[in-house]
N, C-alpha and C positions, 0 to 999 in steps of 0.2 A: 380068231377073232382079233381085229386089230385095236392097238392102243394109241392115245392121241395126247399131245401137250397142246393145251388149248389156253390161249392167252386173251383174258375178257378185260376190257379197258378198264383201268382203274383197279384191278382186282391182282391177286398173284398168279400166276402160271398155275395149271392143275394138270394132273393126268387123269385121262377121261376113256371109257370104254362106250361103245355104240352098243345100244338095247334097241329094242324093236317097240317096246312100250314102256311108259313111264312107270308101271308098277313092275318091272322087271329090276327096278333100280333098288339096290339092298339097303335096307333099313340103316339110317346113320348116315345116308350117303344123299346128295343131292343131284337134282336131273338138270339140266339144261339144253334147250334146242338150239342148235347152231342155225341161223337164219339162212333160209336159201338165198345165195349171191352167186354173182359171177365172181370167179378168184383167177389170180396170177398164180402158177403154181412154179415156185422155184425147186428145180432139182440138181445137186451139187454133193460131190465127194464130202464127207464128214469132216475130212481135214480142213474145210474152208469155212466151217462155220463159223468161226470168230471173224473172219474176213467180210463174210456175208452181213453180219449184225453190224459190223462198223460201215457198211456202204449202203444198206438198204435204208435206215434211217435219215439219209441226207435228204432235203428238200428236192434237190436235184433229183435223185431216183424215185421219190414219191411222185414227183410230175411225171417221170419218163415212163414209169410203168403205171400212171396211175393208180395206185394204191392207198386204201384209206386204212390207216394204223388206229383208228379210233373204231373200229369195228372188230368183232371177235375174229381170230384168226388161227390157224392151228398146224401142227405138224404131225405126220402120219408115221407110227411106230408099226412097219410089217417086217415080217422076217424076210420077205427077199428083197427089201431096200438095206436093213441090218446086214445080210449076208453078202450084200455088195458093195457094202462100205459108203451108201448114200443117204442122202436127207432130203425129204420133200416137204414143202413149207407152202400151205394155201394161205394168201393173204388177198383179201376182199378189194374190189376195184370201187372206185368212185361210182355212184350213180350219173 
C-alpha cells in the first residue's frame, strides 16, 4: 500500500494512506477525499527536491505548467520510486 504526502491549502502537510472505504480509517484519524482532477506529474531524482520547490512556486512556472497551488496536491511514497531515488509530485491544473 502506498503512502502519500498530502498538502491541503491552508493546512500543514500530512502523511496519508489510501483506503477503499471511509469506514477503513482507524479511530482517531480523519479521512479526506482528494478531488478527481487533472494533474501535472513531476518526476525527478530526490537530490533535486530543494531545487524543485525553489522553482515550481514562481509565477512563471505556475503559468507555464498551468498548475493550481490553491488545490490539494500530493507526493506518492512508493517502494519502487524510493529504490530508484525518485520523487513523484502530483499538482492539479487550473480548469
